[in-house]
N, C-alpha and C positions, 0 to 999 in steps of 0.2 A: 437717322430716324427723323421723319416728318411728324410734328405735332400738329393736329388739327385744332383749328380754333372755331368755337361755336359761339354765335352772338345772337342776341335777342334785340328787337326793337324796343322802344319805349312802351309802344302799344302793345307789344307781345308780352312784355314783363307784367303788365296789368293783367293778363289772362291765366298767370300762374295760380296754382292752389294757394290760398291763404292758409294760415296755421289752423283755423277751424276746419278747412277742407282736409287737411292732413289728418287731422284728429278724427273726422267723420270716416275717412278711409281706413284708418287703423281700427276703428270700432266696427264699421260695416262691411269691410272688405271689398268696397267698390266705390267708384267716384264718377260723377257725370261731369264734364269739363264745361268750360265757356265755349265759345265758337272758336275753334282752332284753325279750322280750314275755311277759306272763302268760298262763295258760290261758284267761282271760277275753277278753284281747286277741285271741288267735288265733281263739277261737270268733266273736268280733265280726267278724273279716276274713271267716271263711266265710259268716255271715248276711249281711253287706254285699255280698259278691261274688254270693250268689244273688239279692239285690235287683237289683244291677246287671245281672245276665243276664236277669233277667226285664224290664228296660227301665227301671228307676228312675235317673234322671239329676238332679242338682242344677242343672247348666247343661250346655250342649254347646258343642263348638268352634265359633266363628264361621264358620270355613271349614275345608274338609277338605284336609289337607296332602297332597301327592302320594304319599307311601310311608306312609301310615297303616296300621298294623295294627289291625284293628277287626272281630273276629269277631261274626256275628249268627247266629240259628238257621237261616237259609238255607243257611249253609255246611255244616251238618251236624255229625257226631259226629268231628270231627278235633281237632287240638290248638288250643285257642283262646289267640289273642294279642289283647289290647286295650290300646292305649296310652292315655295321659294320663288314667288313672283318678283320680290325685290332684287333677286339675282338675275332672273332671266328677262325682265322687262324694264327698260330704263324709264319709260313713260310712267309706270306704276310707281317705281323706286323714286323718281323726282319728288313726289308728293309725300310718299311714306318716310322719307329721309329729312323731312322739314324738322329743324332743329326745335322748335316748339313743342313738339310732340315729346321728343326726349327730354326736354327741360321739365315738362309736367310729370313724366314718369319719374324721373329723378327727385323730384320734390316729394312725391308720393312714397315712393321706397327708400327716402332719406339716404340717398348715394351721390357721389360726385360724378359717376359715369353710367351712362346707359348705352347698351349696344343692341342691335337687333338679334333676336334668337332664330325666328322664323316669321314667315308671312304667308297667309292663307288666304286666297281670293275665294270668295263665297257667294253663290248666286242660288237663292232659293225660289223656285218657280211658284207662280200663283195657282196652285193645285192642292185644293183642301184635303184630298184624300191621298196624297202622294207620301208613303211612310218614310222616305228618307228626309223629308222636311222636318221631322220631329227630332230634336237632338235631346238625349236622355241626361239625366243628372250625372254631373262628373266634374272632377276639378284637375286643372293642367298639370300639376306637379306630378301626379302618377306617371304621365308620360314622359316626364323630364327627371326621372330617377337617377339618370347619370349626371345630373347637374348638382353642384354642391350648395346652391343658394335657395333659401326659402324667401327671397325678396324680389323674385321675378314676377312679372305681371304682364298683363295683356291689355292692349288698347283695341277695343272693337269700334271700327270705323265704318258706318253706313255711308252710302254716297248720297243720301236722301233723308227726309223726314222718316223716321222709323217708329211707328206706333205699334201696340200690341197685336193689331190685326195682320201686320205683316210678318208675324213670328219673331219679335224682337228678341234680343238676350234678356234672360230672366236670372236674377242673382237670388241665391238662398242667403238672406241677410245674416251677416255675422258668422257664417260657417267657417270662414278661414281661422277662426280662433278655437275651433273645436279639436279636442284630442281624438285622434283617430283610432279606432279600434276595427277588428275584424277584416283587416286588408291581407290580401295573399298575393301571389305572383300575377295574378290575372289583372291586377289593377294597373299593370304597365302597359297592357293592351289598350289600343284606341277604342273609344265607345262604339265606333261602327263595328267592332270585332266581338263586342260584349252582348250579353243577354240584358235586354232593357228591364226587365223584372229584377234582375240581380242587382241592377244599379239603384233601382227604387228602393229595394230592400236595404242596400248599403246606407243610402241616405237616412232612411228611417232610423236604422239601427244605431247609427252615429250621432243623431240628434237625441235619441233617447238616452244614450250613454252620457252625453253631456247635459242632460236635463234642459234641453232646448226645444223650442218649438220651430217647426220648419216653416219659415216665413219667405214666401216667393214673393219677389219683387220685380215684375216686368219693366223694363226700363224704356220709357219713351224718350226717343234721342231725336232732337231737332237736328236738320241738316248743318253739317259743318261742326257738330259737337262730338265729343269722343267719350266712350264709357270704359273706364280703366278698372281692372278687377285684379285682385291678389291672386298668386298662382295657386292657393289653397282654398279659394272660395267655390263652393259648388254653384254650378250654373248649367243652364239648358235653354232650349228655345221651343217654341210651339209651331204649328202649321202657319203657312201664309195664306190667310183666307182673304186677302184683298185682291184686286184686279190687275197687280203689277208686281214684277219680281222684286225681291229683296235683294239688294246688292251691297256688299261689305267686305272688308278685309279685317281679318284678325291679325294684328300685328303684335307678335310674343316678343317680348322684352327681357333683358337680362341685365343685372347690375354689374358694374366693373370688376368685382370679387369673384363672380361665377366662374367655375371651371369645372373640367370633367372629374368624376369621381368614379371609383369602382363601386358598384351596387350588385353584390351577389344574389342570384336568385336560387330557388331551392334545388333546381338540376344541376347547379355547379356552374352555370354560365353567368355573363355578366349583363345587366341591363344596357341596352344600347339605344342610340337614338340615330335618325337619318344622318345627322352631321358626320357621324363617326366613319363614314366611308368617303368623305368628301373633303373635310377639312385638313389643313396641315398638321403635323405632329408637334408636340412640345418635346424639349430636350430629353424628357424621361419617357417619350415614345407614346404619349396619351394624345387623344383628339384635342386640338387647340379651339376651345370655343370662343377665342378672340381672333380667329382667322379673319382679317379684314374682307376677303372676298365674299365670305358667306355670313360673317357676323359683324357687320360694319358698326364703327361707334356711330351713335345718334346724338349723343350729348355728353359732353365733358365739361366740368366746371374747374378750370385750372387755377 
């Protein structure tokens, strides 16, 4: 068995979250990093994404998972979401697998190992009235109900300066600490399959139950910086009213302890994730969320 080694330069070590930053993340449920990617790397992401949209692939998924987000030109000028880009495109994966990103996530999640869970390439066109551009309030763990961990997190990586007018990601401050009420089986469905007003109501009801105000924080993200958020932090985004597209990747991350768990639904079936038809099986026959082909290690502090 090969043990991967991950190292940081002295300059990169200086970019890691401080103890105060980790405390901020624990309290607020999100953290805006220092500059983790160079201008050359973000430019490379733009170029690689354009090649991806033009059809370039280094490999393709062997089967199509049931809830795969996979924009193609036939869908028109809507908000584009494409999953598994870290698997299908080496040019994108080269930047996404930068150990520094994993090391920052490990510090925030307080874990020794970080693996990629999913990567979604996102393109939000500069069309003010395009309904798909508005992402309603949700938190990611609802879609990861078959995952055992509550320390999972997401790195939102714009390829450019990302101010509010571009429809940047917006956090509901501190919502990861709320006790959840009123959830049912529908929460495992992606927000694109849900009624937006129902999601707004869920947010308001959970805030009221926790005697909390809904404090919405649009995150202005400078080029090369990354916003990390906890898997239970409510978030969404608004319309892109700028004159250029908003380009980004949501890099979903899992701690080393995360594994598949059975999560029964009311109809007797089990909650599933797209990985379940792709990854190898563990000795007990369950999907292996540590399969290095689809969930490669991003950081390990040995």
